[in-house]
C-alpha positions in Angstrom: -25.5 53.0 66.1 -22.0 54.3 66.9 -20.5 54.7 63.4 -17.1 53.5 64.7 -18.6 50.1 65.2 -20.8 50.0 62.1 -20.3 47.3 59.4 -19.6 50.1 57.0 -16.3 50.8 58.6 -15.7 47.3 60.0 -16.5 44.8 57.2 -15.1 41.3 57.1 -12.3 40.7 54.6 -14.8 38.7 52.6 -17.1 41.7 52.4 -14.7 43.9 50.3 -13.3 43.5 46.9 -9.7 42.9 47.8 -8.5 44.1 44.3 -9.7 47.6 45.2 -7.7 47.9 48.5 -4.2 48.1 49.8 -4.4 46.4 53.2 -1.9 47.6 55.8 -1.0 45.4 58.7 0.1 47.3 61.8 1.5 46.5 65.2 -0.2 49.0 67.6 0.4 49.4 71.3 -2.5 50.7 73.4 -3.2 51.5 77.0 -4.7 48.8 79.1 -8.2 50.3 79.1 -8.2 51.7 75.5 -10.8 50.5 73.2 -9.0 48.9 70.2 -11.7 49.1 67.6 -12.3 52.7 68.3 -8.5 53.3 68.2 -8.1 51.4 64.9 -11.0 53.3 63.3 -9.6 56.6 64.5 -6.3 55.8 62.8 -7.9 54.7 59.6 -10.3 57.7 59.4 -7.5 60.1 60.1 -5.6 58.7 57.1 -8.6 58.7 54.7 -11.8 60.8 54.8 -12.1 62.3 58.3 -10.5 63.9 61.3 -10.7 63.8 65.1 -14.3 65.0 64.9 -17.1 64.5 62.4 -17.2 67.0 59.6 -20.4 67.7 57.7 -19.2 66.7 54.2 -18.0 63.3 55.4 -21.2 61.5 54.5 -21.9 57.7 54.6 -21.6 57.8 50.8 -18.1 59.3 51.0 -17.2 56.7 53.7 -18.4 53.8 51.6 -16.1 54.6 48.7 -13.1 56.4 50.3 -12.9 55.7 54.0 -10.6 53.1 55.5 -12.0 49.7 56.4 -11.0 47.9 59.6 -10.5 44.3 58.5 -9.0 42.7 61.6 -8.1 43.6 65.2 -6.2 40.8 66.9 -4.7 41.1 70.4 -1.5 39.2 71.3 -2.1 37.2 73.3 -5.7 36.8 72.3 -7.6 37.8 75.4 -11.3 37.1 75.6 -12.2 38.9 78.9 -11.0 41.9 80.7 -10.5 40.0 84.0 -7.5 38.2 82.4 -6.3 41.5 80.9 -6.2 43.2 84.3 -4.7 40.2 86.0 -1.9 40.0 83.4 -1.2 43.6 82.4 -0.3 46.4 84.8 -2.2 49.6 84.8 0.6 51.4 83.0 1.6 48.6 80.7 0.7 48.2 77.0 -1.6 45.8 75.2 -0.5 45.0 71.7 -2.7 44.4 68.7 -2.2 43.4 65.1 -4.6 45.7 63.2 -5.4 45.3 59.5 -6.7 48.4 57.7 -7.9 48.5 54.1 -7.2 51.7 52.2 -9.2 52.2 48.9 -7.0 52.1 45.8 -9.0 55.1 44.5 -7.3 57.3 47.2 -3.8 56.4 46.2 -3.9 55.0 42.7 -0.7 55.4 40.6 0.8 57.7 43.3 3.7 56.5 45.5 3.9 59.7 47.6 0.2 59.4 48.4 0.7 55.8 49.3 3.2 56.8 51.9 1.1 59.8 53.1 -1.9 57.4 53.6 -0.3 54.2 55.1 2.5 55.9 57.0 1.2 59.4 57.4 0.4 61.6 60.4 -0.4 58.6 62.6 3.2 57.3 62.5 4.1 60.2 64.9 2.2 58.2 67.5 4.2 55.9 69.8 3.8 52.2 69.3 2.6 52.1 65.7 4.6 50.1 63.2 3.7 49.0 59.6 4.4 45.3 59.4 3.2 44.4 55.9 1.0 45.5 53.0 -1.2 43.4 50.8 -1.2 45.3 47.5 -4.5 45.4 45.7 -4.4 44.2 42.1 -5.9 47.5 40.9 -3.0 49.4 42.6 -0.2 47.2 41.2 -1.5 47.2 37.6 -0.3 50.7 37.0 3.3 49.8 37.7 5.6 48.3 35.2 8.0 46.8 37.8 11.5 45.6 36.9 12.5 45.6 33.2 14.9 42.7 33.6 14.3 40.7 36.8 16.2 37.5 37.5 15.7 35.8 34.1 16.4 39.0 32.1 19.5 39.7 34.1 20.8 36.1 33.6 20.1 36.3 29.9 21.9 39.7 29.8 25.1 38.4 31.2 24.9 34.8 30.0 24.9 32.9 33.4 21.9 30.6 33.5 22.5 28.8 36.8 24.7 29.7 39.8 24.9 32.4 42.4 26.1 35.7 40.8 29.1 37.5 42.4 29.1 41.2 43.1 32.0 43.4 44.3 31.9 46.9 45.6 35.0 49.0 44.8 36.9 49.8 48.0 37.7 52.3 49.3 34.2 53.5 49.2 34.9 57.0 48.1 37.8 59.4 47.7 39.6 57.6 44.9 40.3 58.7 41.3 38.9 56.9 38.2 42.3 55.4 37.4 42.6 53.9 40.9 39.1 52.5 40.7 39.7 51.0 37.3 42.7 49.1 38.5 40.7 47.6 41.3 37.8 47.0 39.0 40.0 45.0 36.5 41.5 42.8 39.2 38.2 41.9 40.7 36.5 41.4 37.3 39.3 39.2 35.9 39.1 37.1 39.1 35.5 36.1 38.3 33.2 38.9 39.6 30.0 39.2 37.5 28.8 42.6 38.7 31.0 45.4 40.1 29.3 48.4 41.6 30.2 51.7 43.0 29.8 52.0 46.7 26.6 53.8 47.9 28.8 56.6 49.2 30.0 57.7 45.8 27.4 58.9 43.3 27.1 61.2 40.3 30.0 63.7 39.8 32.6 64.1 42.6 35.3 66.7 42.3 37.9 63.9 42.5 35.9 61.4 40.3 33.7 62.6 37.5 30.9 60.3 36.4 31.9 60.2 32.7 35.5 59.5 33.5 34.5 56.8 36.0 32.3 55.0 33.5 34.8 55.1 30.7 37.7 53.9 32.8 35.7 51.1 34.4 34.1 49.9 31.2 37.5 49.8 29.6 38.7 47.7 32.5 35.6 45.4 32.0 36.4 45.0 28.4 39.9 43.8 29.1 38.8 41.5 31.9 36.0 40.0 29.8 38.4 39.2 27.0 40.6 37.4 29.4 38.0 35.4 31.4 35.5 34.9 28.6 32.5 36.2 30.7 30.5 39.4 30.8 31.0 41.9 33.6 28.3 44.5 34.5 29.3 47.8 36.0 26.6 49.2 38.3 27.5 52.8 38.2 26.1 54.8 41.1 24.1 57.7 39.5 22.6 58.9 42.9 22.1 62.6 42.8 19.5 65.3 43.1 16.4 64.0 41.4 16.7 66.6 38.6 20.0 65.1 37.6 19.1 61.4 37.6 18.0 61.0 34.0 21.0 62.9 32.8 23.4 60.8 34.9 21.7 57.6 33.6 22.1 58.7 30.0 25.8 59.6 30.7 26.4 56.1 31.8 24.6 54.5 28.8 26.2 56.8 26.2 29.7 56.0 27.6 29.1 52.2 27.3 27.8 51.5 30.8 25.6 48.4 31.1 24.0 48.9 34.6 23.0 51.7 36.9 22.7 51.9 40.6 20.7 54.2 42.9 20.4 54.8 46.6 16.7 54.0 46.4 15.6 55.6 49.7 17.8 58.6 49.3 16.4 59.6 45.8 12.9 58.3 46.6 10.9 55.5 45.0 9.1 57.8 42.7 12.4 58.7 41.2 13.4 55.1 40.9 10.1 54.3 39.2 10.7 57.1 36.7 14.1 55.6 35.8 12.7 52.1 35.5 9.8 53.0 33.3 11.8 55.2 31.0 12.3 53.3 27.7 15.6 55.1 27.0 17.1 53.6 30.2 17.6 50.1 28.8 20.0 48.7 31.5 19.3 46.9 34.8 18.9 48.9 38.0 20.6 47.9 41.2 18.9 49.5 44.3 20.8 50.1 47.5 18.8 50.2 50.7 20.9 52.8 52.6 18.8 55.2 54.7 15.9 52.7 54.5 16.9 51.0 57.8 16.5 54.3 59.6 12.8 53.6 59.6 12.9 49.8 60.0 15.1 49.1 63.1 12.7 50.0 65.9 10.5 47.1 66.9 7.6 49.5 67.7 7.9 52.3 65.2 8.4 52.9 61.4 7.9 50.1 59.0 9.3 46.6 58.3 12.0 46.0 55.7 9.5 43.6 54.2 7.4 46.5 53.0 10.4 48.3 51.7 11.4 45.2 49.7 8.0 44.9 48.1 7.9 48.5 47.2 11.4 48.4 45.6 10.2 45.5 43.4 7.0 47.4 42.6 8.9 50.5 41.5 11.2 48.7 39.1 14.4 47.7 40.8 16.0 44.6 39.3 18.5 43.9 42.2 17.8 44.9 45.8 20.1 44.9 48.7 19.0 43.0 51.8 21.0 42.1 54.8 21.7 38.5 56.1 21.8 37.5 59.7 25.3 36.2 59.5 27.6 39.1 58.7 28.2 42.6 60.0 24.5 43.3 60.8 22.0 41.4 62.9 18.7 41.1 61.1 16.5 38.3 62.4 16.5 35.1 60.3 12.7 35.2 59.7 12.8 38.8 58.4 15.7 37.9 56.1 13.8 35.0 54.7 10.6 37.0 54.2 12.6 39.7 52.4 14.0 37.0 50.1 10.6 35.7 49.3 9.3 39.2 48.6 12.0 39.4 45.9 11.2 36.0 44.4 7.5 35.0 45.1 4.7 35.7 42.6 3.6 39.3 42.7 0.8 39.5 40.2 2.7 39.9 36.9 5.8 41.6 38.2 9.2 40.0 37.4 11.2 38.4 40.2 14.2 40.3 41.3 17.6 39.3 42.6 18.1 39.5 46.3 21.5 41.1 46.8 23.0 39.8 50.0 25.6 42.1 51.5 27.3 43.1 54.7 30.4 41.1 55.6 29.9 38.2 53.1 32.9 35.9 53.0 33.6 32.6 51.0 32.8 30.6 54.1 29.2 31.9 54.0 28.5 30.7 50.4 27.1 27.2 51.4 24.8 28.7 54.0 23.4 31.4 51.7 22.8 28.9 48.9 21.1 26.6 51.4 18.9 29.4 52.6 18.1 31.0 49.2 19.1 28.7 46.3 21.3 29.8 43.4 19.1 32.9 42.5 21.2 35.2 44.8 23.7 37.9 44.2 26.5 37.7 46.7 27.5 41.3 47.6 31.2 41.3 48.6 33.4 44.3 49.4 36.2 43.7 51.8 35.9 39.9 51.4 37.5 40.4 47.9 39.6 43.6 48.4 40.8 42.4 51.8 42.1 39.1 50.6 45.8 38.8 51.5 46.7 38.0 47.9 44.6 40.9 46.5 41.2 41.4 44.8 41.9 38.9 41.9 42.6 36.2 44.4 39.6 37.3 46.6 37.3 37.0 43.6 38.7 33.6 42.7 38.2 32.3 46.2 34.5 33.2 45.9 34.2 31.5 42.5 35.8 28.4 43.9 33.4 28.4 46.9 30.5 28.9 44.5 31.6 26.0 42.3 32.2 23.7 45.2 28.8 24.5 46.7 27.0 24.0 43.4 28.7 20.6 43.1 28.0 19.6 46.7 31.7 19.6 47.7 32.6 20.6 51.2 34.5 23.9 51.3 37.4 22.5 53.3 37.8 19.7 50.8 37.7 22.1 47.9 40.2 24.4 49.5 42.8 21.6 49.4 43.2 22.3 45.6 42.5 26.0 45.7 45.0 28.1 47.5 43.0 31.4 47.3 40.0 29.7 49.0 42.2 28.1 51.6 43.7 31.5 52.5 40.2 33.1 52.8 39.0 30.2 55.0 42.0 30.5 57.2 41.5 34.2 57.6 37.7 34.5 58.0 36.4 31.0 58.8 33.3 29.1 57.7 29.8 29.7 58.9 28.7 27.0 61.3 32.2 26.0 62.4 32.9 29.2 64.4 31.3 32.5 65.2 32.1 34.4 62.0 30.7 37.6 63.6 34.0 37.9 65.4 35.4 39.1 62.1 33.5 42.4 62.3 33.8 45.4 64.5 30.2 46.6 64.0 
């Protein structure tokens, strides 16, 4: 029997112990006459025990324990005979398959770099191969602590039990001094922002803005704002740096009164994020930015889905993770946006739920739509929508809090704006989702 077609390499899903496998779901494009089971097994074997030709030490005993398992090969559309294939698909056109491959946890246990090497290794240099999703085996996940805080822990930390949380990014993104940043921080915080973060473009020590100086200045601004508004403000300080400096940067933040850290998750790598999250000395929430991640998600035929990245961010201990909405500057599909939200909030064995951080052109006129999509467990990530308000960042923040309050109470935004000048000005400037095309606000 041709081993590529044997039950050893092609079991049913019911024939494996799902706890012992991470199951990757791929989109694979093949030539019209290519044999898909052979192709799927060639990919799986390449990423586990074998190579392009049989090698003597790759015995059936080795394959049983450590080789990939082809659990599903589904053509789209689901052709049953080659006559229809040849009638519908030109000789030089592609046939597309959804292929599910199980990788033994034993091969990648407790090792994120090996996870990537296995599920997205050499074979991703092939055209028309994209990782769509991963079903994480229980025996893989059990080695990960996951988020320290999650949604409930973060709400308890800042004392806000029920409503969308409001985030602001200090603008300009970089190039400013700590005193300039602290003034902007105070204005946004006192206006009602819950979490203020550095931009992803400023991290660690800069010649014009040292980390220690930035933390001290912003936490002093937070203290003054909190005393005035009677709420707690978190400062997500961007510690992004060379991996060897991350722990030192995190401790600099904590020792200087900081109450949250931020990392560019894909820039520093998920293993580095996991190390921060599982370190008992780092006892503050972690906000993860997705920048660089989209470089491997945007092609419909290559790379991986942002859904996989979101699951991995949660697995590795991020408490707040940035995902894009379909309404603002960017153009993610609605279904992918919703799936990313559910990856943050659905049951994931025993891992805590995490806050989806929705950013990229968020304005007050988007608040009802986002709450309708997600509910109130959302962090609204706002940059220019606060700092670009004609009356300044304090008014920009107030406009958002008024929009949040109106939405939570079922009040139409235009009705609420009659009694809230800041909200009225924001609506006049940027509009309301559903009434006009708010994408006209953005140049991207």
